N, C-alpha and C positions, 0 to 999 in steps of 0.2 A: 448963807446962800446955799441952796441944795445943789448937790452934784448933778450936772446934766445927765450923767449915766443913770442916776437914781430916777430922774423923771422919765427917762427912756424905758426903764424896766417897769415902772408903774403903769405906763401906757402900752406895754407890750401886748400884742394880740394874744400871745400864749397865756398871759395872766388873765386877760379878759375872758378867755374861754374856760377858765376853771369854774367849778361849781361855786355858787355865791358864798357859802360859808367858808370854804377853803380859801377862796380869793381874799375875803376880808381878813382872815387870820394871818395869811401869808403877808399881805400888805401891811398889816399892823406890826408884825414882827420886823418887817423890813424898815418901816419908817422909824421905829424905836431904836434902830441900830443893833438889833440882836443878830442881824444877818448882813454880811458884806455884799457889795455889788457882785463880786465874783461868785459867791455862793448862791445868790439869788439867780444869777444867769445860768449857773450850772444846774440848779434844780429844775428850772424851766426847760433846759435842754434835755434833762433826763426824762421829763414827762413827754416831751416832744418825741423822743426816741422810743419810749416804752409804753406810752399811753397811760391809761388808768389815772386820770387827773385827781380823783378822790384820794389817792394814796400819797399825794405830794408831801404832806406834813409828816406822815408816818415814815416815808422813805427818808425824809430829811433827818429825822432822829436816828434812824438806822445807819445812814451814811456817816454821820458824825461819830457814832460809836465805832463803826468799822475803821474809820480813819484813825481813831485813837489807838486801834490795834495794829495799825500799819498797813491796812488794806488799801491799795491805790485806786479807790473808786473814782476820784476826780479825773485822774489820767485816763482811766478806762472810758469814762463818758466822753471826754474830749476826743479820744481816738475813734470811738464809735461814730461820733458825728463826722469826723474827717473821712472815715472809711465807708460811710453810708451804711452802717450796721445798726440793727435794733438792739435794745437792751431789755432786760426783764427785771422789773422792780422787786420781784420776789426772790431774786438770787441771794444766796447767802454769801458770807465772806469767802469761802473756798471757791465758789463759782466766779465771783467778781475777780479774784486773783487769777484764776485760769483764763478768763476772758481777756484780762489785761495782758497776760503773757502771750496769749494767742495773737492779739492785735499788735503787740510790740514786735512779734516775729514778722507779721505782715509788713509793718513799717520798716523793719530791717531789710526785708526782701526788696521792698521798693527802693530803699536807699542804695542797696548794692546794685540793683538793676540799672541805676543811672550813673554808677561809678564805673571806672575802667582800670582798677588796680590790677597789675599783672601778677601772676603766681609763677614761681620758678618750679617747674615739675620735671626738670631734666634728670634728677636722681631717680625718679620713678620710671620715667619713659624708657631709660636704657634697659630696664628689666622686663619690659612688656614685649609681646610679639610685634613683628614689623607691621602686620595688619591684623585688625580684629574689629568686630562689629560695634564700633562706638568711638569715643574720643575722651581725652582728658580735659577737664575744665581748667582754663588758663587765665581767666580774668574774673574779678569780683562781679562784673556784669553778668557773665555766664552763670556764676554761682547763684546770684539772685534770681535769674530767669529759671534756673533748674528748680529752685525751691518753690517758686510761684507756679510752675507748670505741674510739678509733682505733688504739691500741697503737703510738704513736710518741712522739717526744720533744718535742712542741710545748710542754711545760711549761718547757723551757729558755728560752723567749722571754719569761718573766715579767718580767724586769728591763727588757727593751726595751719591753714594753707599758706598764709603769709610767712609763717615761721618755718615752712617747708617740713613740718612734722607729719603732715598728712597730704594726700592728694585725693581728688574725687574723679572717678571714672564714670562715664555714662555708657551703659551697655545695652544694645538692642538685641533681644532674644525672644523668639517665638511671638513676635508682634507686641512685645511688652518693652517698656523702657525702665531700666533699673539704674538706680543711683548707688554707686559702690564706693565705699571709703577704704582707701589704701594706706598702709603704714609700712615703713622700712624696718627690716630686721637685721641684726648683726649676724648674718649667716650667708655664706657664699652659695650654699645649696638652695636655700629658700629666702632670697633677699626681700620678697614682698609678702605681705600678709593682708588679707581682707578682714577689716574690722567690722563692717556693717554693710548689709544689702537691703535696700528698700525700693519699692515701686510706689505708684501713686497712692496717696492717703496712708503712707507708712506700711503698705502691704509687705509682708515678709515672704521670702521665697520658700517653696517646698524643698525637700531634700534633693529631688531631681533637678530643680531649677538652680539650686545653689551649686551643685556639682557641675552643671553645664557652664555657669558663669566662671567658676574657677578654671574650667578647661579652656574657655576662649581667651582668658587672660594669662594662661600658662602658669597658674599658681596652684600649688598642691592643695588638695582638699584636707581640712583638718581632721584629726582622728575622731571617731565617734565619741559623743558626749561633750566635745568642745564647742559645738555650735548649736544654736537654737533651731529647732525644727518647727515651722509654722503648722505642720500637720498635727503637732501635739497640742495646739491651742484648743480650748474647750469649744464645743459646737453649741450654737444657739438655735433654739426652736423659733424661727422667725416666720414660719409659714403663714400663721394667722395674720400677722402684720403685713406680709407681702400681699395678701388678698385685698387689703384695704387701699393699697397704693393707687389702682386705677380710678377709684371713686374720688380720691383726693385730687389727683391730677386733672380729672375732668372738670372740677370746680376751680382750677387755677391755684390750688394751695401749693405753696413751695416749701413751707416749714411748719411743723407742728411741735409745740412744746407742752408736755404734760408734767405738772408740778405736784409733788406729794409732800405731805407734812404729817408728823406724828410725834407722840411722846407717851410715856407710861408703857402701855402694851397695845396701843391702837394707832393705826395710820389710815390716811384717806387721801383721795385726789383733791387737791386744792383748786386747781384750775386747768383748763385746756385752752391754749392760745394758738391762733393761726396767723400765718403770714402769707398773703396780705390779710388784714384784719378790718372788718369781718369778712369771711369768705362767702357767706351765703346770701347776704342782702335780704331781699324779700322773696327769695325763691322757696320752693317747696323743700322740706327736709330731705336729706339724702338717706335712703334706706338701703342697708347692706346686710347680707347674711353673716352671722358671727356665732362662733361656739361660745355660749354663755354658761357660767356656772350657777346652778340653782340649788340652794340648800333646802332640805326637807327633813321632817321628823320621821324616823323609822323606829318605832317602839320607844326605847329609852335612850336613843342616840340620834345624832344628826348625821346625815350623809349628804354628799355633794354630787349632783348629776351634771353632766355636760350635755347641753342641748343646743343644737343649731337653730337660731331664731333670726327673724328679720327685725333689725333694730336700727335706730338712728345712728349715723356715723359717729357722733361724739360718744355715745354709749359704747359702741364697739371699740373705739380708741381707748377709752378708760379701762374696759375689760381686758384688752390685749396688753396694755401698758402694765396693768397690775400683775398679769401673768408673767411678763418679762421681769418685773421687779422681784417676783418671788423666786426666780432662778438664781438670785445672787445671795450668797451667805453673808450678808451684812445687816446687822440688827439696827437699822436706822430709826425704828419706831419704839425702841425699848429704853426704859429709864428716862434720861433727859431728852431722848428723842433725837430727831434730825429732820433733814429734808432730802428729797430726791427729785431729779428731773430727767425725763426721757425726751430727747430732742430728735425728731424724725426729719431728715432731709429728704423730702418727697421726690425732688427731681433727680438727685444722685442715687437715691435708694440706700441710704445708710441711716443708722440710728446711733446716738451717743447717750449712754446712761451714766449719770453722775450722782453720787451719794455722799452726803455730809452727815456725820454724827455730831451731836452736841455734847461737849464736855465743859469743864470750867473754861477751857479755851477750845475754840472750834477747830476741828481737824478734818480734812478731806481723807476719806478712806478708799474710795473706789471710783474709777472712771474707765469706761470701755466704749470704744466705737466699733460698730458691727455692720457688716454689709447684709442688708435684709434678704436679698435673693438667695444667698448661700449660707448665711449664718457665720461667715468667716470673721474673726476678730481682726480689725484693722489697726487699732492702737489701744 
């Protein structure tokens, strides 16, 4: 007798919406026992979250290979479904791992937010000023709320706070909220030390901001060279990308993902995806001005001119994304090649660039998140 769950999956609307050839192949593998109920359900869930039903069987092969290498693809898909997030079936092992870790942090924040475990911060409190613009986090609920509000991974400090090895201070300074990690030192003159300072989206303080935070907490500023200065972070030329944001917002686009792939000595844009998808419907194409690179022959050599032209939005996104990728000294398209993805959060105004290089084992080499308006590196 066939398992009732098997009958349910074969009659699932998601399966019925697959292209005919894909649906027949999927159903045949399933009926013959090459695929468990759980795997079939997970694959249909992945197509539901990521679209591209024609990629179902190809993704299934890739998922099994990534699982063999220890990449938690299944957990990532289940968490994405629970948290209402989309997935991209073109992601490589490195990106699936990062997305899994990111969603796991969100789950941890949620769990902490509903907990109410107290932290003993008296050893830290006695060394702080009587009054200062902020407070110490005293419960795991507050810690979870801080991570959720600031969009960083302060929740990972839960164990250290429970063991009284660390304390977290929230400092309000110049209309910004700063999350400050404190540690105790074996020194009567300087009993407290600031280990880390972050604002929203892992933004680091400038030297002036750091000195001000030390001052309001009554903690001596470390000697030059001992602390990281955000002003020393590399600057990104995001002006061209910033000019495209109004056109994307006008059409209701909230997220753009540009995927690259390459090998040997050649790379190219594989796909541009939008959330919500599709964003344009039957409307007229969006035309925007963009500085395009045009190659031409000049005698016995090729030269590249930069010319501002009116082009469709997608062409402009590809052009600008390619220029952003070229600013990074990572050879993702050399030898065995690799993949890259530029994710643009249109609403917030940030971009995140991730690059994976292919070796015998796949290894992530590069990940940066950048604020488009200022070019400031966020993480």
